[in-house]
All heavy atoms as an XYZ file, in Angstrom:
853
protein
N      -8.107    -12.877    -35.372
C      -7.558    -12.602    -34.127
C      -7.036    -13.961    -33.491
O      -6.650    -14.804    -34.280
C      -8.714    -12.025    -33.181
C      -8.169    -10.517    -32.862
S      -9.496     -9.658    -32.167
C      -8.946     -9.321    -30.654
N      -7.277    -14.043    -32.194
C      -6.804    -15.295    -31.587
C      -7.926    -16.395    -31.685
O      -9.014    -16.182    -31.209
C      -6.460    -14.902    -29.999
C      -5.414    -14.017    -29.839
C      -5.735    -12.662    -29.424
C      -4.117    -14.341    -30.087
C      -4.662    -11.764    -29.222
C      -3.237    -13.330    -29.834
C      -3.352    -12.129    -29.593
N      -7.452    -17.560    -32.089
C      -8.377    -18.599    -32.144
C      -7.991    -19.624    -31.070
O      -6.937    -19.667    -30.811
C      -8.330    -19.194    -33.546
C      -8.940    -18.306    -34.524
C      -9.032    -18.922    -35.865
C      -9.554    -17.994    -36.931
N      -9.582    -18.537    -38.275
N      -8.925    -20.591    -30.718
C      -8.682    -21.589    -29.871
C      -8.154    -21.213    -28.447
O      -7.359    -21.718    -27.849
C      -7.612    -22.585    -30.561
C      -7.518    -23.989    -29.937
O      -8.568    -24.169    -29.054
N      -6.634    -24.752    -30.148
N      -8.779    -20.171    -27.937
C      -8.498    -19.694    -26.611
C      -9.452    -20.417    -25.585
O     -10.707    -20.525    -25.989
C      -8.814    -18.179    -26.461
C      -7.829    -17.315    -26.969
C      -8.130    -15.815    -26.667
O      -9.050    -15.457    -26.110
N      -7.133    -14.975    -26.987
N      -8.793    -20.918    -24.539
C      -9.766    -21.652    -23.638
C      -9.813    -20.852    -22.354
O      -8.977    -20.905    -21.489
C      -8.989    -23.062    -23.229
C      -8.970    -23.910    -24.509
C      -8.490    -25.239    -24.172
C      -8.491    -26.098    -25.507
N      -8.185    -27.449    -25.260
N     -10.942    -20.072    -22.314
C     -11.263    -19.297    -21.143
C     -12.663    -19.045    -20.979
O     -13.550    -19.339    -21.913
C     -10.520    -17.950    -21.219
N     -13.203    -18.503    -19.751
C     -14.494    -18.456    -19.531
C     -14.934    -16.933    -20.282
O     -14.116    -16.024    -20.269
C     -14.884    -18.175    -18.124
C     -14.815    -19.518    -17.405
C     -13.793    -19.760    -16.448
C     -15.767    -20.539    -17.600
C     -13.753    -20.920    -15.682
C     -15.797    -21.744    -16.996
C     -14.769    -21.931    -16.057
N     -16.124    -17.038    -20.749
C     -16.586    -15.624    -21.388
C     -17.302    -14.882    -20.267
O     -17.491    -15.453    -19.085
C     -17.510    -15.796    -22.530
O     -18.742    -16.566    -21.823
C     -17.007    -16.653    -23.658
N     -17.496    -13.767    -20.456
C     -18.174    -12.769    -19.475
C     -19.513    -13.367    -19.015
O     -19.871    -13.355    -17.798
C     -18.267    -11.364    -19.885
C     -18.834    -10.358    -18.995
C     -18.040    -10.064    -17.666
C     -18.977     -9.059    -19.623
N     -20.186    -13.928    -19.958
C     -21.609    -14.244    -19.745
C     -21.428    -15.592    -18.880
O     -22.294    -15.827    -17.925
C     -22.328    -14.579    -21.024
C     -22.674    -13.297    -21.695
C     -23.613    -15.375    -20.825
C     -23.260    -13.413    -23.142
N     -20.542    -16.419    -19.204
C     -20.356    -17.672    -18.278
C     -19.979    -17.288    -16.928
O     -20.543    -17.911    -15.919
C     -19.203    -18.516    -18.994
C     -19.718    -19.296    -20.271
C     -18.509    -19.997    -20.919
O     -17.323    -19.510    -20.753
O     -18.814    -20.913    -21.562
N     -19.155    -16.340    -16.664
C     -18.815    -15.955    -15.368
C     -20.030    -15.322    -14.583
O     -20.296    -15.612    -13.322
C     -17.691    -14.912    -15.376
C     -16.421    -15.552    -15.829
S     -15.695    -16.677    -14.661
C     -15.294    -15.548    -13.390
N     -20.881    -14.510    -15.215
C     -22.033    -13.943    -14.671
C     -23.010    -15.006    -14.289
O     -23.703    -14.904    -13.347
C     -22.683    -13.018    -15.714
C     -21.870    -11.750    -15.821
C     -22.596    -10.783    -16.900
C     -21.901    -10.833    -14.604
N     -23.193    -16.068    -15.177
C     -24.103    -17.140    -14.831
C     -23.650    -17.837    -13.607
O     -24.428    -18.214    -12.585
C     -24.200    -18.094    -15.997
C     -24.873    -19.390    -15.676
C     -24.903    -17.419    -17.224
N     -22.308    -18.101    -13.542
C     -21.796    -18.809    -12.339
C     -21.949    -17.923    -11.091
O     -22.455    -18.449    -10.057
C     -20.301    -19.173    -12.427
C     -19.707    -19.611    -11.237
C     -20.096    -20.189    -13.518
N     -21.682    -16.560    -11.202
C     -21.991    -15.793     -9.987
C     -23.479    -15.694     -9.662
O     -23.816    -15.729     -8.357
C     -21.483    -14.350    -10.259
C     -19.918    -14.265    -10.367
C     -19.602    -12.792    -10.851
C     -19.367    -14.457     -8.950
N     -24.324    -15.800    -10.579
C     -25.705    -15.776    -10.403
C     -26.106    -16.946     -9.564
O     -26.991    -16.999     -8.645
C     -26.598    -15.574    -11.511
C     -28.158    -15.604    -11.272
S     -29.031    -15.496    -12.781
C     -28.890    -17.298    -13.270
N     -25.733    -18.113    -10.033
C     -25.978    -19.432     -9.421
C     -25.602    -19.425     -7.883
O     -26.211    -19.797     -6.943
C     -25.391    -20.609    -10.176
C     -26.206    -20.860    -11.480
C     -25.448    -21.860     -9.329
C     -25.526    -21.733    -12.429
N     -24.354    -19.030     -7.673
C     -23.740    -18.920     -6.319
C     -24.517    -17.929     -5.442
O     -24.793    -18.139     -4.325
C     -22.275    -18.464     -6.332
C     -21.358    -19.562     -7.013
C     -21.742    -18.057     -4.915
C     -19.918    -19.137     -7.275
N     -24.980    -16.773     -5.924
C     -25.753    -15.815     -5.297
C     -27.128    -16.403     -4.818
O     -27.576    -16.171     -3.718
C     -25.973    -14.529     -6.110
O     -24.812    -13.927     -6.371
N     -27.811    -17.225     -5.796
C     -28.910    -17.776     -5.425
C     -28.805    -18.869     -4.295
O     -29.671    -18.902     -3.352
C     -29.643    -18.464     -6.613
C     -30.860    -19.296     -6.281
C     -30.113    -17.431     -7.584
N     -27.791    -19.546     -4.352
C     -27.516    -20.632     -3.306
C     -27.263    -19.844     -1.982
O     -27.732    -20.348     -1.021
C     -26.303    -21.380     -3.660
C     -26.701    -22.423     -4.905
S     -25.102    -23.302     -5.514
C     -24.818    -24.294     -4.051
N     -26.561    -18.893     -1.897
C     -26.332    -18.108     -0.691
C     -27.667    -17.422     -0.174
O     -27.870    -17.585      1.115
C     -25.113    -16.963     -0.865
C     -25.134    -16.015      0.194
C     -23.924    -17.569     -1.150
N     -28.450    -17.003     -1.112
C     -29.677    -16.370     -0.604
C     -30.652    -17.508     -0.085
O     -31.403    -17.164      1.019
C     -30.496    -15.813     -1.812
C     -29.764    -14.453     -2.148
S     -30.736    -13.367     -3.305
C     -31.064    -14.487     -4.566
N     -30.555    -18.696     -0.506
C     -31.252    -19.776      0.138
C     -30.808    -20.378      1.359
O     -31.551    -20.800      2.226
C     -31.495    -21.015     -1.003
C     -32.283    -20.544     -2.162
C     -32.263    -21.763     -3.154
C     -33.679    -20.299     -1.873
N     -29.445    -20.262      1.578
C     -28.807    -20.873      2.706
C     -28.799    -19.983      3.893
O     -29.148    -20.422      5.134
C     -27.337    -21.184      2.409
C     -26.520    -21.837      3.304
C     -27.001    -23.206      3.676
C     -25.159    -21.914      3.059
N     -28.628    -18.704      3.784
C     -28.550    -17.836      4.963
C     -29.728    -17.788      5.761
O     -29.765    -17.874      7.022
C     -28.103    -16.487      4.570
C     -26.547    -16.426      4.048
C     -28.230    -15.413      5.651
C     -26.001    -15.339      3.689
N     -30.929    -17.616      5.248
C     -32.164    -17.658      6.093
C     -32.341    -19.029      6.932
O     -32.864    -18.968      8.061
C     -33.346    -17.400      5.216
C     -32.751    -16.866      3.953
C     -31.296    -17.380      3.962
N     -32.051    -20.055      6.340
C     -32.168    -21.340      7.012
C     -31.224    -21.420      8.199
O     -31.418    -22.116      9.265
C     -31.809    -22.563      5.979
C     -33.003    -22.746      5.157
O     -34.110    -22.340      5.433
N     -32.774    -23.281      3.937
N     -29.923    -20.862      8.066
C     -29.064    -20.878      9.190
C     -29.572    -19.942     10.491
O     -29.375    -20.286     11.455
C     -27.712    -20.456      8.639
C     -26.897    -21.157      7.817
C     -25.604    -20.616      7.411
C     -26.698    -22.542      8.447
N     -30.115    -18.880     10.043
C     -30.774    -17.954     11.048
C     -31.900    -18.578     11.966
O     -32.047    -18.461     13.024
N     -32.629    -19.443     11.179
C     -33.907    -20.085     11.893
C     -33.330    -21.166     12.933
O     -33.901    -21.425     13.889
C     -34.683    -20.731     10.996
C     -35.340    -19.733     10.055
O     -35.472    -18.540     10.445
O     -35.786    -20.200      9.008
N     -32.116    -21.706     12.701
C     -31.516    -22.679     13.575
C     -30.910    -22.239     14.883
O     -30.492    -22.964     15.716
C     -30.499    -23.599     12.792
C     -31.073    -24.174     11.530
C     -32.179    -25.290     11.928
C     -32.671    -26.019     10.700
N     -33.671    -26.723     10.872
N     -30.655    -20.836     14.995
C     -29.842    -20.393     16.092
C     -30.467    -20.690     17.434
O     -29.832    -21.059     18.399
C     -29.592    -18.936     15.940
O     -30.760    -18.188     15.929
N     -31.744    -20.572     17.534
C     -32.497    -20.947     18.871
C     -32.290    -22.320     19.136
O     -32.112    -22.608     20.361
C     -33.997    -20.516     18.713
C     -34.741    -20.640     19.945
C     -36.202    -20.175     19.870
O     -36.503    -19.281     19.162
O     -37.000    -20.880     20.652
N     -32.460    -23.220     18.212
C     -32.343    -24.618     18.543
C     -30.857    -24.967     18.930
O     -30.577    -25.810     19.793
C     -32.725    -25.422     17.161
C     -32.690    -26.913     17.390
C     -33.025    -27.732     16.242
O     -33.728    -27.077     15.274
O     -32.650    -28.750     15.947
N     -30.049    -24.440     18.296
C     -28.591    -24.634     18.608
C     -28.173    -24.078     19.950
O     -27.587    -24.801     20.786
C     -27.666    -23.901     17.585
C     -27.718    -24.683     16.203
C     -26.135    -23.913     18.170
C     -26.964    -23.841     15.132
N     -28.726    -22.943     20.353
C     -28.447    -22.506     21.740
C     -29.194    -23.368     22.836
O     -28.702    -23.598     23.871
C     -29.112    -21.134     21.845
C     -28.253    -19.986     21.444
O     -27.032    -20.230     21.194
N     -28.785    -18.945     21.022
N     -30.342    -23.864     22.449
C     -31.121    -24.756     23.392
C     -30.199    -26.077     23.640
O     -30.021    -26.558     24.760
C     -32.477    -25.135     22.862
C     -33.261    -26.043     23.806
C     -34.540    -26.415     23.211
C     -35.309    -27.451     24.171
N     -36.455    -27.964     23.482
N     -29.852    -26.648     22.483
C     -28.964    -27.927     22.660
C     -27.610    -27.677     23.334
O     -27.079    -28.514     24.102
C     -28.946    -28.547     21.237
C     -30.173    -29.116     20.857
C     -29.837    -29.930     19.419
C     -31.409    -30.515     19.125
N     -31.294    -31.500     18.170
N     -27.073    -26.504     22.966
C     -25.933    -26.084     23.579
C     -25.959    -25.951     25.133
O     -25.041    -26.228     25.869
N     -27.026    -25.375     25.549
C     -27.397    -25.227     27.010
C     -27.524    -26.557     27.679
O     -26.932    -26.788     28.742
C     -28.614    -24.348     27.260
S     -28.716    -23.712     28.876
N     -28.184    -27.512     27.035
C     -28.483    -28.855     27.570
C     -27.113    -29.524     27.720
O     -26.785    -30.123     28.826
C     -29.380    -29.656     26.744
C     -30.766    -29.162     26.688
C     -31.665    -29.787     25.589
O     -31.143    -30.698     24.832
O     -32.753    -29.442     25.651
N     -26.122    -29.377     26.784
C     -24.953    -29.983     26.784
C     -24.039    -29.411     27.936
O     -23.336    -30.056     28.601
C     -24.109    -29.861     25.410
N     -24.130    -28.114     28.060
C     -23.395    -27.380     29.131
C     -23.876    -27.871     30.512
O     -23.019    -27.985     31.469
C     -23.517    -25.839     28.978
C     -22.806    -25.029     29.987
C     -21.304    -25.291     29.928
C     -22.909    -23.537     29.831
N     -25.188    -27.998     30.712
C     -25.723    -28.539     31.982
C     -25.041    -29.850     32.252
O     -24.760    -30.034     33.312
C     -27.233    -28.428     31.923
C     -27.669    -27.122     31.972
C     -27.740    -29.330     33.116
C     -29.281    -27.032     31.713
N     -24.980    -30.725     31.281
C     -24.476    -32.064     31.627
C     -22.944    -31.903     31.960
O     -22.491    -32.619     32.817
C     -24.353    -32.907     30.253
O     -25.787    -33.160     29.928
N     -22.103    -30.935     31.284
C     -20.835    -30.872     31.608
C     -20.639    -30.302     33.097
O     -19.750    -30.705     33.898
C     -20.061    -29.824     30.584
C     -18.701    -29.408     31.133
C     -19.984    -30.549     29.298
N     -21.537    -29.321     33.449
C     -21.389    -28.751     34.753
C     -21.805    -29.747     35.688
O     -21.154    -29.714     36.874
C     -22.174    -27.381     34.776
C     -22.274    -26.860     36.270
C     -21.514    -26.378     33.862
N     -22.862    -30.539     35.437
C     -23.239    -31.536     36.347
C     -22.167    -32.554     36.687
O     -21.855    -32.914     37.966
C     -24.580    -32.266     35.868
C     -25.005    -33.376     36.858
C     -25.487    -32.648     38.205
O     -26.397    -31.813     38.193
N     -24.971    -33.178     39.351
N     -21.369    -33.079     35.739
C     -20.217    -33.941     35.867
C     -19.234    -33.242     36.618
O     -18.492    -33.857     37.392
C     -19.756    -34.331     34.538
O     -19.203    -33.383     33.746
N     -19.037    -32.011     36.537
C     -17.966    -31.263     37.221
C     -18.392    -31.169     38.752
O     -17.545    -31.162     39.692
C     -17.654    -29.866     36.709
C     -16.939    -29.967     35.446
C     -15.553    -30.689     35.457
O     -15.551    -31.892     35.286
N     -14.575    -30.028     35.950
N     -19.747    -30.958     39.011
C     -20.188    -30.915     40.423
C     -20.045    -32.336     41.027
O     -19.654    -32.366     42.162
C     -21.691    -30.583     40.392
N     -20.304    -33.516     40.226
C     -20.054    -34.690     40.781
C     -18.538    -34.969     41.137
O     -18.110    -35.597     42.005
C     -20.539    -35.823     39.725
C     -22.011    -35.721     39.575
O     -22.667    -35.316     40.452
O     -22.485    -36.257     38.616
N     -17.626    -34.374     40.092
C     -16.316    -34.492     40.408
C     -15.755    -33.856     41.622
O     -15.056    -34.231     42.500
C     -15.416    -33.995     39.209
N     -16.502    -32.707     41.851
C     -16.198    -31.833     43.100
C     -16.644    -32.630     44.421
O     -15.928    -32.751     45.336
C     -17.070    -30.498     42.969
C     -16.957    -29.626     44.210
C     -15.968    -28.659     44.079
C     -17.702    -29.768     45.333
C     -15.902    -27.715     45.236
C     -17.599    -28.973     46.325
C     -16.689    -27.845     46.399
O     -16.438    -27.129     47.406
N     -17.824    -33.327     44.225
C     -18.285    -34.273     45.348
C     -17.183    -35.356     45.718
O     -16.980    -35.671     46.821
C     -19.592    -34.874     45.028
C     -20.102    -35.698     46.109
C     -20.612    -35.307     47.199
C     -20.027    -37.096     45.914
C     -21.041    -36.222     48.210
C     -20.409    -38.016     46.892
C     -20.952    -37.556     47.983
O     -21.384    -38.425     48.931
N     -16.599    -35.860     44.617
C     -15.766    -36.996     44.825
C     -14.515    -36.605     45.570
O     -13.944    -37.168     46.410
C     -15.343    -37.690     43.506
C     -16.484    -38.465     42.929
C     -14.188    -38.543     43.606
C     -16.363    -38.885     41.561
N     -14.033    -35.367     45.181
C     -12.915    -34.856     45.808
C     -13.094    -34.091     47.250
O     -12.201    -34.298     48.093
C     -12.187    -33.806     44.941
C     -11.520    -34.374     43.669
C     -10.775    -33.518     42.824
O     -10.527    -32.387     43.260
O     -10.562    -33.833     41.658
N     -14.150    -33.343     47.358
C     -14.424    -32.673     48.543
C     -15.395    -33.345     49.527
O     -15.637    -32.823     50.556
C     -15.072    -31.164     48.095
C     -14.137    -30.553     47.229
S     -12.711    -30.104     47.935
C     -11.984    -28.949     46.740
N     -16.011    -34.503     49.134
C     -16.986    -35.065     49.983
C     -18.287    -34.431     50.282
O     -18.948    -34.710     51.130
C     -16.466    -35.707     51.289
C     -15.405    -36.823     51.026
O     -15.552    -37.510     50.091
N     -14.325    -36.867     51.858
N     -18.545    -33.285     49.499
C     -19.814    -32.545     49.528
C     -19.948    -31.905     48.200
O     -19.056    -31.641     47.462
C     -19.705    -31.557     50.790
O     -18.833    -30.556     50.383
N     -21.263    -31.627     47.800
C     -21.580    -30.926     46.635
C     -21.335    -29.491     46.768
O     -21.539    -28.979     47.891
C     -23.024    -31.222     46.183
C     -23.190    -32.582     45.380
C     -23.451    -33.745     46.103
C     -22.818    -32.688     44.095
C     -23.615    -34.973     45.398
C     -23.050    -33.807     43.347
C     -23.340    -35.050     43.970
O     -23.523    -36.070     43.293
N     -21.060    -28.810     45.763
C     -20.921    -27.319     45.890
C     -22.294    -26.664     45.969
O     -23.310    -27.197     45.551
C     -20.343    -26.854     44.569
C     -20.695    -28.060     43.700
C     -20.693    -29.242     44.347
N     -22.356    -25.650     46.680
C     -23.571    -24.890     46.942
C     -24.004    -24.112     45.741
O     -25.222    -23.915     45.600
C     -23.690    -24.160     48.211
C     -23.467    -25.072     49.528
C     -23.537    -24.124     50.706
O     -24.208    -22.993     50.821
O     -23.068    -24.694     51.899
N     -23.080    -23.522     45.049
C     -23.380    -22.745     43.882
C     -22.377    -23.067     42.754
O     -21.462    -23.683     42.892
C     -23.075    -21.294     44.248
O     -21.866    -21.108     44.637
C     -24.095    -20.726     45.483
N     -22.842    -22.568     41.558
C     -22.025    -22.718     40.467
C     -20.753    -21.727     40.611
O     -19.624    -22.181     40.127
C     -22.827    -22.326     39.033
C     -21.915    -22.311     37.919
C     -23.927    -23.306     38.910
N     -20.911    -20.784     41.246
C     -19.741    -19.849     41.573
C     -18.728    -20.524     42.373
O     -17.421    -20.409     42.044
C     -20.199    -18.686     42.306
C     -19.234    -17.625     42.559
C     -19.832    -16.464     43.310
C     -18.563    -15.419     43.658
N     -19.048    -14.241     44.414
N     -19.056    -21.484     43.236
C     -18.054    -22.266     44.028
C     -17.319    -23.165     43.120
O     -16.104    -23.388     43.323
C     -18.872    -22.992     45.023
C     -17.904    -23.630     46.173
C     -18.836    -24.364     47.162
O     -19.936    -23.958     47.486
O     -18.261    -25.211     47.814
N     -17.920    -23.720     42.067
C     -17.365    -24.710     41.105
C     -16.224    -23.799     40.359
O     -15.059    -24.244     39.984
C     -18.277    -25.286     40.148
C     -19.086    -26.483     40.532
C     -20.054    -26.804     39.482
C     -18.138    -27.601     40.964
N     -16.665    -22.696     39.915
C     -15.805    -21.708     39.135
C     -14.550    -21.312     40.050
O     -13.427    -21.390     39.535
C     -16.473    -20.508     38.603
C     -15.588    -19.602     37.791
C     -16.373    -18.311     37.391
C     -16.306    -17.212     38.361
N     -15.102    -16.605     38.782
N     -14.831    -21.014     41.185
C     -13.713    -20.552     42.197
C     -12.690    -21.559     42.357
O     -11.538    -21.302     42.681
C     -14.340    -19.943     43.423
C     -15.049    -18.623     43.256
C     -15.745    -18.192     44.495
O     -15.879    -18.960     45.408
O     -16.261    -17.018     44.479
N     -13.136    -22.846     42.435
C     -12.193    -23.948     42.615
C     -11.581    -24.643     41.393
O     -10.982    -25.637     41.459
C     -12.942    -24.986     43.514
C     -13.245    -24.606     44.925
O     -12.273    -24.251     45.580
N     -14.425    -24.521     45.288
N     -11.824    -23.889     40.225
C     -11.253    -24.323     39.040
C     -11.862    -25.520     38.320
O     -11.234    -25.995     37.464
N     -13.068    -25.824     38.602
C     -13.796    -27.017     37.986
C     -14.427    -26.480     36.700
O     -14.644    -27.399     35.835
C     -14.862    -27.588     38.949
C     -14.207    -28.408     39.993
C     -13.855    -27.883     41.223
C     -14.073    -29.681     39.798
C     -13.379    -28.592     42.249
C     -13.516    -30.555     40.794
C     -13.098    -29.961     42.035
O     -12.501    -30.816     42.955
N     -14.837    -25.306     36.527
C     -15.377    -24.780     35.405
C     -15.002    -23.333     35.096
O     -14.272    -22.681     35.945
C     -16.954    -24.748     35.351
C     -17.429    -23.934     36.483
C     -17.527    -26.038     35.493
C     -19.022    -23.559     36.531
N     -15.022    -22.801     33.841
C     -14.616    -21.477     33.580
C     -15.759    -20.485     33.654
O     -17.072    -20.904     33.805
C     -14.045    -21.530     32.171
O     -15.149    -21.790     31.252
C     -12.914    -22.473     31.921
N     -15.426    -19.285     33.612
C     -16.519    -18.237     33.743
C     -17.473    -18.424     32.510
O     -18.669    -18.212     32.765
C     -15.723    -16.820     33.540
C     -16.715    -15.705     33.601
C     -17.429    -15.463     34.818
O     -16.796    -15.736     35.904
O     -18.708    -14.970     34.887
N     -17.095    -18.788     31.343
C     -17.907    -18.885     30.289
C     -18.992    -20.091     30.510
O     -20.086    -20.103     29.752
C     -17.273    -19.249     29.023
C     -16.407    -18.015     28.447
C     -15.026    -17.905     29.240
O     -14.625    -18.983     29.693
O     -14.527    -16.885     29.166
N     -18.634    -21.001     31.396
C     -19.538    -22.211     31.658
C     -20.527    -21.921     32.697
O     -21.250    -22.779     33.034
C     -18.578    -23.385     32.037
C     -17.743    -23.962     30.860
C     -16.903    -24.808     31.265
O     -16.160    -24.827     32.315
N     -16.739    -26.041     30.492
N     -20.568    -20.725     33.159
C     -21.665    -20.314     34.185
C     -22.894    -19.897     33.588
O     -23.869    -19.751     34.277
C     -21.128    -19.348     35.211
O     -20.813    -18.144     34.427
C     -19.782    -19.750     35.917
N     -22.917    -19.555     32.287
C     -24.159    -19.105     31.641
C     -24.271    -19.998     30.227
O     -23.332    -20.445     29.698
C     -24.017    -17.644     31.195
O     -22.982    -17.453     30.364
C     -24.091    -16.782     32.437
N     -25.472    -20.106     29.803
C     -25.711    -20.875     28.531
C     -25.283    -19.933     27.411
O     -24.976    -18.761     27.534
C     -27.276    -21.070     28.475
S     -27.843    -22.420     29.558
N     -25.127    -20.607     26.195
C     -24.791    -19.878     24.976
C     -25.512    -18.667     24.661
O     -24.963    -17.691     23.987
C     -24.754    -20.989     23.869
C     -24.665    -22.209     24.563
C     -25.422    -21.967     25.941
N     -26.829    -18.647     24.996
C     -27.546    -17.416     24.688
C     -27.241    -16.232     25.573
O     -27.764    -15.130     25.452
C     -29.054    -17.703     24.868
C     -29.521    -18.195     26.330
O     -28.684    -18.089     27.199
O     -30.709    -18.387     26.445
N     -26.239    -16.365     26.499
C     -25.818    -15.354     27.603
C     -26.929    -14.798     28.384
O     -26.696    -13.713     29.031
C     -25.109    -14.155     26.789
C     -23.680    -14.690     26.250
O     -23.212    -15.682     26.933
O     -23.231    -14.139     25.305
N     -28.073    -15.358     28.418
C     -29.182    -14.735     29.204
C     -29.597    -15.717     30.419
O     -30.085    -15.382     31.419
C     -30.519    -14.559     28.304
C     -30.288    -13.468     27.370
C     -31.391    -13.320     26.462
O     -32.499    -13.997     26.582
O     -31.331    -12.595     25.426
N     -29.299    -17.124     30.213
C     -29.647    -17.983     31.033
C     -28.394    -18.512     31.853
O     -27.497    -18.864     31.431
C     -30.282    -19.304     30.316
O     -31.189    -18.852     29.434
C     -30.870    -20.319     31.376
N     -28.562    -18.258     33.329
C     -27.461    -18.711     34.192
C     -27.746    -20.141     34.772
O     -28.851    -20.538     34.677
C     -27.316    -17.772     35.384
O     -28.523    -17.658     36.101
C     -26.941    -16.274     34.854
N     -26.636    -20.805     35.098
C     -26.856    -22.112     35.620
C     -26.667    -21.998     37.200
O     -25.981    -21.197     37.741
C     -25.770    -23.006     35.097
C     -25.675    -23.207     33.675
C     -24.469    -24.233     33.269
C     -27.003    -23.837     33.070
N     -27.486    -22.844     37.890
C     -27.572    -22.901     39.321
C     -27.626    -24.302     39.717
O     -27.808    -25.206     38.930
C     -28.753    -22.070     39.785
C     -28.733    -20.637     39.572
C     -29.536    -19.842     40.404
C     -29.318    -18.368     40.107
N     -30.236    -17.478     40.963
N     -27.421    -24.530     41.068
C     -27.535    -25.863     41.663
C     -28.609    -25.845     42.658
O     -28.637    -24.933     43.584
C     -26.121    -26.279     42.277
C     -25.093    -26.317     41.287
C     -26.241    -27.575     42.915
C     -23.617    -26.482     41.776
N     -29.461    -26.655     42.529
C     -30.743    -26.870     43.622
C     -30.240    -27.546     44.732
O     -29.226    -28.175     44.829
C     -31.935    -27.290     42.896
C     -31.960    -28.673     42.313
O     -31.082    -29.499     42.802
N     -32.912    -29.098     41.464
N     -31.321    -27.779     45.636
C     -31.007    -28.408     46.920
C     -30.834    -29.968     46.639
O     -30.405    -30.616     47.588
C     -32.298    -28.295     47.820
C     -33.572    -28.819     47.402
C     -34.359    -27.708     46.484
O     -33.874    -26.573     46.260
O     -35.399    -28.109     45.823
N     -31.179    -30.487     45.481
C     -30.957    -31.952     45.247
C     -29.645    -32.112     44.548
O     -29.370    -33.176     44.021
C     -32.175    -32.537     44.378
C     -33.444    -32.450     44.945
O     -33.502    -32.540     46.153
N     -34.425    -32.130     44.151
N     -28.745    -31.126     44.481
C     -27.449    -31.172     44.011
C     -27.323    -31.387     42.495
O     -26.605    -31.996     41.942
C     -26.547    -32.211     44.648
C     -26.532    -31.889     46.125
O     -26.291    -30.788     46.454
N     -26.593    -33.016     46.899
N     -28.496    -30.761     41.810
C     -28.727    -30.858     40.346
C     -28.535    -29.557     39.653
O     -28.950    -28.679     40.235
C     -30.157    -31.444     40.114
O     -30.243    -32.743     40.732
C     -30.349    -31.692     38.531
N     -27.866    -29.692     38.644
C     -27.500    -28.346     37.836
C     -28.708    -28.011     37.081
O     -29.254    -28.992     36.418
C     -26.270    -28.498     37.009
C     -26.132    -27.124     36.193
C     -25.038    -28.705     37.950
N     -29.150    -26.927     37.030
C     -30.393    -26.514     36.197
C     -30.229    -25.077     35.509
O     -29.327    -24.365     36.054
C     -31.735    -26.482     36.933
C     -31.798    -25.555     38.008
C     -32.449    -24.371     37.800
C     -31.212    -25.703     39.269
C     -32.570    -23.291     38.832
C     -31.376    -24.732     40.338
C     -32.087    -23.535     40.050
O     -32.304    -22.590     41.006
N     -30.997    -24.729     34.661
C     -30.904    -23.408     34.110
C     -31.858    -22.575     34.674
O     -32.982    -22.902     34.785
C     -30.957    -23.405     32.600
C     -32.218    -23.957     32.003
C     -32.200    -24.018     30.416
C     -33.447    -24.795     29.874
N     -33.584    -24.757     28.620
N     -31.436    -21.393     35.241
C     -32.267    -20.482     35.763
C     -32.930    -19.421     34.910
O     -32.109    -18.541     34.447
C     -31.437    -19.677     36.961
C     -32.373    -18.780     37.827
O     -33.632    -19.009     37.863
O     -31.828    -17.816     38.349
N     -34.173    -19.603     34.557
C     -34.744    -18.714     33.660
C     -35.477    -17.506     34.391
O     -36.141    -16.751     33.883
C     -35.818    -19.446     32.778
O     -36.809    -20.113     33.703
C     -35.138    -20.409     31.910
N     -35.282    -17.484     35.774
C     -35.858    -16.492     36.424
C     -37.337    -16.801     36.957
O     -37.999    -15.941     37.503
N     -37.756    -17.993     36.602
C     -39.154    -18.347     37.001
C     -39.208    -19.264     38.168
O     -39.208    -19.027     39.452
C     -39.970    -19.045     35.879
O     -39.139    -20.092     35.438
C     -40.126    -17.903     34.727
N     -39.033    -20.635     37.977
C     -39.036    -21.678     39.003
C     -37.720    -22.439     39.094
O     -37.213    -22.778     38.118
C     -40.075    -22.589     38.644
C     -40.378    -23.761     39.716
O     -40.030    -23.623     40.859
O     -40.829    -24.838     39.208
N     -37.215    -22.552     40.257
C     -35.953    -23.282     40.446
C     -36.052    -24.811     40.210
O     -34.984    -25.490     40.303
C     -35.452    -22.931     41.897
N     -37.155    -25.487     39.999
C     -37.155    -26.847     39.826
C     -37.176    -27.297     38.419
O     -37.175    -28.465     38.142
C     -38.546    -27.387     40.406
O     -39.617    -26.831     39.815
N     -37.128    -26.458     37.433
C     -37.027    -26.839     36.145
C     -35.639    -27.254     35.575
O     -34.602    -27.020     36.193
C     -37.488    -25.700     35.207
O     -36.678    -24.520     35.292
């Protein structure tokens, strides 16, 4: 028949697919465990951004905004920037003009 064909055999292809499958099975659980940590760090970064926008508001208006909603209404932040990436934690501004995440417990955290 044909000699000197350079191609993968069926067994070689199955071995490659098996190796890829094992790698995917090992990778996906590790990514799922990191989502809480990613949301926490994303929320911390968002707080920094909103705080800098509150400071910019102060520079332009000579007073700090009373609420995060006021920042949004004046175009300093977007609707998506009013809550953390987990979509459960809202951002608020306390009496010290500091942005914090409102977890529904204490306003000083």
